[in-house]
N, C-alpha and C positions, 0 to 999 in steps of 0.2 A: 311853539308848543313846534312837536315832530311827531305829529301821528300818524301822518303819511309812513314815515320812516319806518315808526313800530307795528303799521299793519304789511308794508313790504317785507321786512323783518321774519314778519309771524309767517305771512306765505311764501317766501324761500327759506323757510327751513322745511317745507313739504317737499322739495323739491332737488336743493343742492346741500350737502354734509355742511349740518351746522349753519346752514342759509350762508353762508359766505364760499368765494372762491380763494381765497389764503387767507390763514389762520388768524394773521393778529386782528384784520378787520370786521374780528367778533367781537371785539370790545370787551374779551371777557379778563384780562387784566385789569382792565379798570370798571369795568362795571355796566351796567346800562345797556340802553339801546346805540347798534350801530346806525351811525346818519347815513341814509340814502342820497347819491348826488344825480342832482340832475342837467348842470351843467359847472361848465368854471370859465371863467375870462380872467386874464394879467393873473393878481394876487389872489383874487377872492374864488372862495367857492359857494354855489348857489343848491340846498339841498330842497329833495321832493317837495319838501311845504314852503319854498323859498325864501327860507332864511339864509344871510350871507354870512361868512365866513373868511378871516384871513387864514389864508392857507400856509402853513409851517410843515408840508411835507413833502408838496411839490411833485405829487405821485411817485415820496420814496426816492424824489432827486433828481428824474428827471428834466422836469420845466424848469429849467435856470433860465430861461426869458421872460417867464410866465405862462400861464393856460392859452389855449387858442391863441398863439403867436402868430400873427397875420402872416409875414413868410413862409411859412411852415403852412399853418393851413392853406391857403394859397396853390403852394407845390403841389402838396396832397393830391388838391383834389385839380388841378392841371394831369396829373401822372397817372391819376386812376382811369382816366375816360380810356387811356392803350391800353389796359388790361391791369386788372391784382394782380396775377405773378403767373410766371411764363414756364418756371423750372429750368433755364436755360442762360447763360450768360448775358450782362449786357455792358456797355461800356458805362454805367452809372455807377458799378461795382469799384470799375478798375480806379475811375474817379473817387470814389468814397475813401479806397486804399490807398492810393497819393496823398491824397490830403489827409488823412492818418499821421500814414509817415511823416509828412512837412510838419506833424506838429509834436508826435510824441517821440523824443529822444531814443537810442539805441530799439528800434523795429523796424527788423530789413522786410520781413514779412508779416500779411497781416490774414486769420482765413473768418471773413463773418458767420454768426452763426445767432440763431433765435431770441438770446435770453442769457442772462446774468450765471445762469447756473450751469447751462451747455457747458459755458465758454469754458469756465474752473474744471467741469466735468471732463473737458479734451485736452485743458492745458495738465492738467492732472497723468491722463494718458499717455500723451504725448510725453510726460519725463520719465514716466515708468518705461514707456518704451524706447526712449531715447537713451536714458541711463542701464536698460536691463535689469536695474532693481525693483523693489515690491515695497516699500515701509514708504508713510509720507508724514513729516510733523506739522502738525497743523497747531492753533492755540486756543485756547477754552474761552470759548464767547464771543469766536470769528464766525463768521457765516458767509459761506459760499455757497449757498445753494442748497436744493436737498438731496442731492447724490448720494449714494449710499456713505460713504468715506467723510462725508463733511459731516455727518448727523451727529458723528461722537463730540458731546461736552461744546453742540453751536451753539451760536450767545440767539439774540432776538426771538424770534418767535417761538423757539424751543424753550426760552427762558423765562419768558411772557410765561407760557403754558408750564414752566416747572416741570417738563420735561427732561429725564435725565439721561435715558434709555429707551433708545423709540426699536419698538415691533418691526420685525423686518429687515434690521440690520445683522448680518452672517458676524459668525464666533472670528471670521477668517478676518472679512473687514476691519474689523473693530480692532483685530489683532494687528496687522498690519499701521493701524492710524494711532499715531503716537501725539500724546497734548503735551503740550508747555504753558506754564503762563505768560500771557504777551507782560512783555517787556523785562522778561526774565531771563535773560542768554545765556547764564552760568545753566540754567534749567537746560534749556536748549543743546550748548553743549555736551551734559551731561548725558542725553540722550542719543546724540550724533557716537558718543565714544558709548555708550552699550551696545548702538547697535551699527559699528563699524562695517564701512560696504553695505550696508544694507540702505541706505534712506537714500530715494529718489530726488525726493525734492522736499521743499520749506516753502507752505503760503503762509501768507496772513494778506487783513486788511493794513495797510501803510500806517495810514486812518483811520482806524477802530469804530464804526458808526453802527455795530449792533449787540452795543452795550453801552448804550449815549457815544457823546464823541470824544473819544480817548486818542492824547498823543502820544506815538514814538518819545520813550525816554533818551535824551543825548545818548548817542554811542550805538543805542542797541542793534536799529536797519542797517549800519555800517554793520558793527559785529558779524551780524547772520551773513552778510557780504562776503567780508571774509571766511567764514568757516567753510560758507559753500564752495568758494572758489577753492579753498585747502582742500576738503573730498570730495570735490566732485558732484558737487550735489544743485539740481537747479536749483532754482533762487525766482520763487512766483508772487509776484504782488498782483491781488486781485485789486483794481479799482474799478471794481464794477461802482460800486458810489462814486469815488476820488477822481477817477477818471473825466477829463475836461472841464473837471469842476471847482477844482483849485487852482488849476491854471490848465493854459493850451494844453502842456504834459504831463497834466495830472499832478499827483502829488510826487514821481519820480525828479520832475522838475522844479517844486516847491520844494522839495524835501532835497532836494541832491544826492538823490540815488540812484543806479542803473541795478534795474533788475534783467533774470534772462531771458524769462515769460513777462508776459501781463494780458491780467484777464479785461474784459470793459461790459457795462450796460449802460444801462440806465440812459441818462444823458446822451451816451454815442447813436439812442434811437430816437431822442429829439422826443416823444409820448410812446413813440411804436414801438413792437416787440421787437431788439435788435441787441445782439450780444457780438464781440468776439475777441479773439486771441490770436498774442502773436508775440513777437521776441527776436532774438538773434538766428541769423538764416543756419549755419550750423545746427541749430534743434529743429526750427519748424521746417526746414529740410526732409524732415524723418517722416513729415505728414500723407497722408496718402492726396494725390496720386503719385508725388516726389517721392516717397517713402512708403511701407508699410502699416507704418500707424495707423491707423482707419478712423473716420469720422466722416459724416454724411448729413445732411439738412434737406429734406423736400423746400421749404421757404428760405435755408439762407440766401441771402442778396437777394431777398424780396423789393421790389422796385419800389413799394409805396413807403419800406420802411427806408431803404434807401437813402429815398428822398426826402423824408421826415427829420434822418439824421444826418446827410451832406448840409441842406440847408440850416439847421441848429450847428454844427461846428463851422461851416465856414463863416455863420454870422460870431462865431466866436472869437475866431483864428482872425477876421479881418476887425473885430473891436475890442481890443482884448482891456480898453480901458474898463470893459463888462466887469474884466475881476476884480478889478479894484475899488470900482461903484459897489459889489457886491460886499467885497473885505469891509473897505467904510459903513455899510449898513449894517453888518452882522455887530463890528466893534462898538456901534452907536447903541442896538437892542442889547451887547452884554451890558455896556455902561447902564444901562437903563436899569435895569433888571439886577445891578448889580447894587446899584445904590436906593431898589424898593426895599432888595433882600437883605441886606444889611440894615434899613431900620427894622422891618422884621422884628427881628432877637432870637429867629433860629437858626440853626447851622445850615449850611448849604452848602455848596460849590456849582460853580461854572466852568464847563468844559468847550472851549473852543479855537476851531483852526478855519482858515477861510473862511465861508459861510454856512458850516457846518457849529453846530453848536449843540448843548443839552443842561437841563440844569439836573443835578443832584441831591436832594436832603440830605444830606449826610457833614458829619464832623469830622473826618477825616481825608484828602485826596482820594481823587477814583482816578485808578491807575492800570487797573485790569479787572478782568469781572470778578474776582471775588472781592472785589471796594464796590464796585458797582451793586452787584447782589447784596451787601451789606448797609447797603444806602434806606433808610425811611418811602419805600415803593409806597406802600399807601395813605402816604402822604401827598404822593406825587397822585394819583391815581384822584383824590380829594383836589388836587390841584387843577389837574387837566379836562375834570366835567367843571371846575366854577369859570374855571378861563372857556371852554364849550358853551355854556349860558351865556354868553359874552361878547360872542360868536367870533372866537381864537379857535384856529386847528391844530390843535400840536397834535405828535405822533401816540397812536391810544397803548404804549406802553413809556414805561421808566425804562426801556434796553432798545432805546431808538432814539440816533441824534435826528435832528430838527435839520433841515434845509431851506437855507432862503431860496427867495425867486430876484431877479432884477426886475421886476415889476410892481414890489413893495417901496412904496413913498415912504418918507419921513414922518407923513402922519400916519401912517398904517401904521409902524413901527413906535407911533406914540401910543395911538391907542392900543395897542399890546401892552404897553408896561404900563400905562392906567390899566388897565383889563388885569395884569399882573398883581399890583397893590391893590386893590377890591378882593380878587380874588384868596390870595395871602388871607386878605385880615378874615373872611370865610373860612380859609383852615383854618385859624389860628383858635 
């Protein structure tokens, strides 16, 4: 029963647009009433009615160590008594920056902000200021936050709601945003050739997480790296999802690719609102106050957010076996789901990389936005609700990656696989 969630959703719609503060939470894609969460611990969410769910969202990625991870909670409590904000520099900001630089390859300088959207927006402005060019190449189905340039053929929430054109985005912004299909290197080369000397940057998710979990084809990222070097284009990796999740050095380390600028969010804040962008000194020194590309934020480097992020990242750096454990758990889940789905008799695809995974009810490989969108997403919606009724909390959209957290036990995974088998029988 979700009586209290139903009541809360009705109440919320009287004061909050759509009853939610981020669109995908409204369950419009999958239908039904969103679940209102009261508290969480480890791998579990508890709703307003007291129902328990095994969580595969992990707050859309940040809770890699599990909810209410004791060292992070303790660090926040201890720091909060000194004040929740100063608007002035602290030593903790330096320690956070030094920790990040010690974990991530080829990042010389890092600037803290308050969200992944802000990080990507700032990196884009920096690339334009550094190159003196205006155009940017992004990829269909990739989501870099809700800044104007990024909402042209974006994935995730926009795909969930079927929004192709966003009111409020000017013709000029849209004209400066060039869009290619993910994993199509020839299309990227063609866009660069057609806009010779005008492209400031190419930005992408190294492992896409906003149209399900979709991996880069062999040679795709390497080809973009070479193209950027040849044409003087800034290569930006959006590691808001993958940063510190796939490895201590994120996708750059895991895939052996080096970007010029990298953006972070989610895990970097340990559940608090934190983002960051960083990269080569020759580019980063153009950001104010070193250079003339302006970026600022009252709550950037907020002490509560910094201590949550620092504690999370330090735990991950000091315990690299966490990544091995997460990978093994995700492969275990994938194998179990594969076994269940294979006996089900209907077409499906499971994409998985590290602790990111997604199911697509498709008869063909899912390698880009078009193939993700052509899957049987109505069937996913049925599967989602069947799983939810069995206490398994999946992302409420076929266009979202699942994120595992290391508090999940193998018993939790077995319960999930069993629930999937039962749910597929209901869908069938």
